[in-house]
C-alpha positions in Angstrom: 45.9 -164.6 -83.5 47.6 -161.3 -83.3 49.5 -159.7 -80.4 51.3 -156.5 -79.7 54.1 -155.8 -77.2 53.0 -152.1 -76.8 49.6 -150.5 -76.9 48.8 -149.5 -80.6 52.2 -151.0 -81.6 53.1 -153.4 -84.4 51.1 -156.5 -84.7 52.7 -160.0 -84.6 50.8 -163.0 -85.8 50.9 -166.3 -83.9 49.5 -169.8 -84.0 47.4 -170.1 -80.9 48.2 -173.8 -80.6 46.0 -175.4 -77.9 45.2 -172.0 -76.2 42.2 -169.8 -76.6 43.1 -166.3 -75.3 40.6 -163.5 -75.5 41.3 -159.9 -76.6 43.2 -158.2 -73.8 44.7 -161.3 -72.3 48.5 -161.4 -71.7 50.2 -164.2 -73.5 53.7 -165.6 -73.9 55.4 -165.0 -77.3 58.5 -167.0 -78.3 61.5 -164.7 -79.0 65.3 -165.2 -79.5 65.8 -164.2 -75.9 63.0 -166.4 -74.5 59.3 -166.0 -74.0 58.1 -162.4 -73.7 54.7 -161.0 -72.5 52.4 -159.4 -75.1 48.8 -158.5 -75.3 46.3 -160.4 -77.4 44.8 -157.9 -80.0 42.9 -160.4 -82.3 41.4 -163.5 -80.7 42.2 -166.8 -82.5 40.3 -167.3 -85.7 40.4 -169.8 -88.6 42.5 -168.8 -91.7 43.5 -170.4 -94.9 45.7 -173.5 -94.8 48.2 -171.6 -96.9 49.1 -169.6 -93.8 51.7 -171.6 -92.0 55.1 -171.3 -90.3 53.8 -169.0 -87.6 55.4 -169.1 -84.2 53.3 -170.9 -81.6 51.8 -169.1 -78.6 53.4 -170.5 -75.4 50.3 -170.0 -73.3 48.7 -167.4 -71.0 51.2 -165.3 -69.0 51.3 -166.3 -65.3 51.9 -163.9 -62.4 55.6 -164.5 -62.4 55.8 -163.6 -66.1 53.8 -160.4 -65.5 56.1 -159.4 -62.6 59.2 -160.0 -64.7 57.7 -158.0 -67.6 56.9 -155.0 -65.3 60.4 -155.1 -63.8 61.9 -155.0 -67.3 59.7 -152.0 -68.2 60.9 -150.1 -65.2 64.5 -150.9 -66.1 64.0 -149.6 -69.6 62.4 -146.4 -68.3 65.3 -145.9 -65.9 67.9 -146.5 -68.6 66.1 -144.0 -70.9 66.2 -141.4 -68.2 69.9 -142.1 -67.3 70.8 -142.0 -71.0 69.2 -138.6 -71.6 71.0 -137.1 -68.5 74.4 -138.4 -69.4 74.0 -137.4 -73.1 73.3 -133.8 -71.9 76.3 -134.0 -69.5 78.6 -135.1 -72.4 77.1 -132.5 -74.7 76.6 -134.9 -77.5 74.2 -134.2 -80.4 72.1 -137.4 -79.8 68.4 -138.1 -79.2 67.4 -141.3 -77.4 64.7 -143.1 -79.4 64.2 -146.4 -77.6 65.8 -148.8 -75.1 65.8 -152.6 -75.1 66.8 -154.7 -72.1 67.6 -158.4 -71.9 67.5 -159.5 -68.3 68.9 -162.9 -69.0 72.2 -161.3 -70.2 71.9 -158.0 -68.3 72.4 -156.1 -71.5 70.9 -152.7 -72.5 70.6 -151.6 -76.1 70.1 -147.9 -76.5 68.8 -146.7 -79.9 69.6 -143.1 -80.8 69.4 -140.7 -83.7 72.0 -138.1 -84.6 72.8 -135.8 -87.6 76.2 -137.4 -88.1 78.5 -140.0 -86.6 79.1 -139.5 -82.9 82.0 -140.6 -80.7 80.2 -142.1 -77.7 82.9 -144.2 -76.2 83.0 -142.1 -73.0 79.2 -142.2 -72.8 79.1 -146.0 -73.0 81.5 -146.3 -70.1 79.4 -143.9 -68.0 76.2 -145.7 -68.9 77.6 -149.1 -68.0 78.8 -147.7 -64.6 75.5 -146.1 -63.8 73.3 -149.0 -65.0 75.6 -151.7 -63.7 75.2 -153.7 -66.9 76.6 -154.0 -70.4 75.4 -151.3 -72.7 75.3 -151.1 -76.5 74.5 -148.0 -78.5 73.0 -148.2 -82.0 72.5 -145.2 -84.3 69.3 -145.4 -86.5 67.9 -143.5 -89.4 64.8 -141.3 -89.7 62.5 -144.2 -90.8 63.6 -146.5 -88.0 63.1 -143.6 -85.6 59.5 -143.1 -86.7 58.9 -146.9 -86.5 60.1 -147.0 -82.8 58.4 -143.8 -81.7 55.2 -144.3 -83.6 52.8 -141.5 -84.4 50.0 -140.3 -86.7 50.5 -140.0 -90.4 49.0 -137.3 -92.8 46.0 -139.7 -93.4 45.1 -139.5 -89.7 45.9 -143.2 -89.0 48.8 -144.8 -87.1 52.1 -144.9 -89.0 52.3 -147.9 -91.3 55.9 -148.6 -90.3 54.8 -148.8 -86.6 51.9 -151.1 -87.2 52.1 -153.6 -90.1 55.0 -152.9 -92.4 57.9 -155.3 -91.9 60.6 -153.9 -94.3 61.3 -150.5 -95.8 61.2 -150.6 -99.6 62.5 -147.9 -101.9 60.0 -145.2 -102.8 60.4 -142.8 -105.8 58.8 -139.5 -106.8 57.6 -141.2 -110.0 55.2 -143.2 -107.9 53.7 -140.0 -106.6 53.3 -138.7 -110.2 51.6 -142.0 -111.2 49.1 -141.4 -108.4 48.3 -137.8 -109.5 49.8 -136.4 -106.3 51.5 -133.0 -106.2 55.3 -133.3 -106.3 55.6 -131.2 -103.1 57.8 -132.6 -100.3 55.4 -131.3 -97.7 52.5 -133.2 -99.3 54.1 -136.6 -100.0 56.5 -136.9 -97.0 55.6 -138.9 -93.9 56.4 -138.2 -90.3 60.0 -139.3 -90.8 60.5 -136.6 -93.5 61.0 -139.3 -96.2 58.5 -140.2 -99.0 55.5 -141.9 -97.6 55.7 -145.7 -97.5 52.1 -146.0 -98.8 53.2 -144.6 -102.2 55.1 -147.9 -102.7 52.5 -150.6 -101.6 49.6 -148.7 -103.2 51.4 -148.2 -106.5 50.4 -151.6 -108.1 46.7 -150.7 -107.5 47.0 -147.5 -109.5 48.9 -149.3 -112.3 46.3 -152.0 -112.5 43.5 -149.4 -112.6 45.1 -147.4 -115.4 45.7 -150.5 -117.5 42.0 -151.2 -117.7 40.3 -147.8 -117.2 39.4 -145.4 -120.0 42.0 -142.7 -120.3 41.3 -139.0 -119.7 39.7 -137.3 -122.6 38.1 -140.4 -124.0 34.4 -140.3 -125.0 32.3 -142.9 -123.1 28.7 -143.9 -122.6 27.5 -143.9 -119.0 24.2 -144.9 -117.4 23.4 -141.2 -117.2 24.3 -140.5 -120.8 27.3 -139.9 -123.1 30.2 -137.9 -121.8 34.0 -137.4 -121.6 36.4 -138.8 -119.0 37.9 -136.0 -117.0 39.4 -137.9 -114.0 39.9 -141.1 -112.1 39.1 -142.1 -108.5 41.2 -145.2 -107.9 40.2 -146.0 -104.3 36.6 -146.1 -105.3 37.3 -147.9 -108.6 35.4 -145.2 -110.5 36.0 -142.6 -113.3 34.8 -139.0 -113.3 32.8 -138.1 -116.4 31.6 -134.8 -117.7 28.3 -135.4 -119.4 27.7 -133.9 -122.8 24.2 -132.7 -121.8 24.6 -129.8 -119.4 28.3 -130.3 -118.6 27.5 -131.9 -115.2 30.1 -134.2 -113.7 29.3 -137.6 -112.3 31.2 -140.5 -110.8 30.6 -143.8 -112.6 32.0 -147.2 -111.8 34.8 -148.3 -114.1 32.9 -151.4 -115.1 29.9 -149.4 -116.3 32.0 -147.4 -118.9 34.4 -150.1 -120.0 33.8 -151.6 -123.4 34.3 -155.3 -122.5 31.6 -155.1 -119.7 29.2 -153.3 -122.0 29.7 -155.9 -124.8 29.1 -158.6 -122.2 25.9 -157.0 -121.1 24.7 -156.4 -124.7 25.3 -160.1 -125.6 24.1 -161.8 -122.4 22.0 -159.3 -120.7 18.7 -160.2 -122.3 19.3 -164.0 -121.8 20.2 -163.5 -118.1 17.1 -161.3 -117.6 14.9 -164.1 -119.1 16.6 -166.7 -116.9 15.9 -164.7 -113.8 12.3 -163.9 -114.6 11.5 -167.5 -115.8 13.8 -169.9 -113.9 11.9 -173.0 -115.0 12.2 -172.0 -118.7 
């Protein structure tokens, strides 16, 4: 099963154990600070036996758990408001990104972004006095800021870092070139201002495609006639061919223009056709 602590937030996968929650149910998720309330996004379903080591769901959240969760939400909202007010009073170049609260230890963790290192010692003292708790401030980078705040990427979908990506891996401009993307920062940058994460995890797909697809400029035979490869469409696993007759362009599946597939069809195609038409023969 999969749960999320915030609406449209990152998914966390659990072993349902002996429980059968439905989509929308509030369940208890084991964490380092004790069980926390999350919403069931995917109902329990069978998966491969290779998937193991998942934390086990601790059951459906009771009324006392929901009350505690709502109280912690109000405390985080209050801490966010107080932090913004005190930052403005101290005239610090900081922006509050997120707030965590551990009620067991009465500790607030305030995540903020800033263009450079900030001396926030006086701010911490004021925050601790106003919130009557221990306060920790942590400065985060642009990618972590986008992960905590969430948003919509250039593709129109929720940000990868805020939904399913666990770790940030290095991304290079070379990956954009290999994917035939314009080397324009405005076109290949994500909401955080850094290179889009999808360039990294989609890159192996493009490498695998190029290793087996006919290169641009190569003459090929297609189901619609002979032509020349003028482009590739990796997501659809197809090549763009300009036909010799008439100069019309068409999209053909990679398998239909690759030599190994054509040789296989030429050798076994007739035998397979006979076997299908006459199964008893």
